[in-house]
Backbone as numpy.savetxt, mean C-alpha at the origin, in Angstrom:
# Nx Ny Nz CAx CAy CAz Cx Cy Cz
-7.12 -8.71 -10.46 -6.27 -8.32 -9.35 -5.38 -7.20 -9.82
-5.20 -6.18 -8.97 -4.26 -5.14 -9.22 -3.05 -5.26 -8.24
-1.88 -4.97 -8.79 -0.62 -4.97 -8.00 -0.21 -3.52 -7.97
-0.10 -2.92 -6.79 0.11 -1.54 -6.71 1.42 -1.32 -5.85
2.24 -0.43 -6.42 3.43 0.00 -5.59 3.11 1.39 -5.00
3.28 1.52 -3.65 3.20 2.79 -3.04 4.60 3.19 -2.59
4.77 4.54 -2.65 6.01 5.07 -2.32 5.88 6.39 -1.51
6.58 6.45 -0.45 6.52 7.62 0.39 7.11 7.40 1.81
6.90 8.37 2.69 7.44 8.19 3.99 6.68 7.16 4.69
7.24 6.66 5.90 6.44 5.66 6.62 5.17 6.24 7.14
5.08 7.37 7.54 3.80 8.05 7.97 2.83 8.17 6.89
3.27 8.44 5.63 2.45 8.58 4.52 1.84 7.20 4.11
2.79 6.18 4.22 2.38 4.80 3.93 1.28 4.33 4.96
1.51 4.57 6.21 0.52 4.11 7.24 -0.81 4.84 7.01
-0.82 6.13 6.66 -1.96 6.89 6.50 -2.77 6.26 5.30
-2.07 6.07 4.16 -2.83 5.58 3.02 -3.28 4.18 3.21
-2.51 3.33 3.91 -3.04 1.87 4.30 -4.37 2.01 5.01
-4.50 2.97 5.90 -5.83 3.02 6.67 -6.93 3.34 5.69
-6.64 4.28 4.66 -7.58 4.64 3.62 -7.99 3.38 2.90
-7.11 2.63 2.50 -7.33 1.34 1.66 -8.19 0.36 2.51
-7.85 0.15 3.80 -8.51 -0.80 4.58 -9.92 -0.36 4.81
-10.26 0.88 4.71 -11.67 1.33 4.99 -12.55 1.33 3.76
-11.92 1.07 2.57 -12.60 1.20 1.33 -13.38 -0.17 1.13
-14.66 -0.16 0.85 -15.41 -1.41 0.66 -15.54 -1.78 -0.80
-14.97 -1.06 -1.68 -15.04 -1.46 -3.14 -14.06 -2.51 -3.61
-13.01 -2.78 -2.72 -12.06 -3.83 -2.97 -11.57 -4.44 -1.69
-10.95 -5.62 -1.96 -10.39 -6.41 -0.81 -8.89 -6.40 -0.99
-8.17 -6.11 0.16 -6.79 -6.18 0.20 -6.34 -7.61 0.35
-5.60 -8.10 -0.59 -5.13 -9.53 -0.54 -3.81 -9.60 0.20
-2.93 -8.61 0.03 -1.65 -8.60 0.74 -1.05 -7.28 0.73
-0.31 -6.91 1.65 0.49 -5.75 1.77 1.83 -6.09 2.29
2.85 -5.70 1.60 4.24 -6.06 2.00 4.71 -5.10 3.20
5.81 -5.53 3.75 6.49 -4.67 4.71 7.23 -3.62 3.90
7.39 -2.42 4.58 8.13 -1.36 3.81 9.54 -1.66 3.53
9.93 -1.43 2.28 11.29 -1.64 1.82 11.99 -0.24 1.62
13.11 0.00 2.21 13.80 1.28 2.02 14.19 1.57 0.61
14.06 2.76 0.03 14.50 3.07 -1.32 15.95 3.36 -1.22
16.62 3.00 -2.27 18.08 3.18 -2.36 18.45 4.69 -2.35
19.44 4.94 -1.61 19.97 6.24 -1.60 19.26 7.27 -0.61
18.22 6.78 0.14 17.59 7.70 1.07 17.04 6.83 2.27
16.99 7.53 3.38 16.49 6.90 4.59 15.06 7.33 4.82
14.63 8.31 3.88 13.31 8.95 4.24 12.14 8.35 3.53
12.37 7.78 2.29 11.35 7.21 1.49 11.40 5.66 1.42
10.25 5.09 1.50 10.10 3.58 1.46 9.03 3.19 0.45
8.94 1.96 0.11 7.96 1.46 -0.90 7.27 0.26 -0.24
6.00 0.13 -0.61 5.17 -0.99 -0.15 4.36 -1.55 -1.44
4.19 -2.79 -1.37 3.53 -3.40 -2.63 2.17 -4.01 -1.99
1.11 -3.66 -2.77 -0.30 -4.05 -2.35 -0.89 -4.78 -3.45
-1.55 -5.90 -3.19 -2.44 -6.65 -4.07 -3.87 -6.41 -3.62
-4.75 -5.97 -4.59 -6.09 -5.78 -4.34 -7.03 -6.42 -5.30
-8.12 -6.84 -4.88 -9.05 -7.53 -5.78 -10.44 -6.67 -5.70
-10.99 -6.36 -6.90 -12.30 -5.68 -6.90 -13.47 -6.48 -6.41
-14.29 -5.88 -5.62 -15.44 -6.53 -5.08 -16.64 -5.97 -5.84
-17.36 -6.88 -6.47 -18.55 -6.61 -7.21 -19.71 -6.59 -6.41
-20.48 -5.50 -6.28 -21.65 -5.44 -5.54 -22.90 -5.68 -6.31
């Protein structure tokens, strides 16, 4: 299992989440809600757990 931290604007995070959900090489186990980064209202972070699917 991989634990991934994504960081960006809310629009960037939504865009990349769609890419992750369409990929059939791994399964998304969990995606956290966006957390605001300290010192900015523009950037957020999301934590994603993924598992590799073996074909």
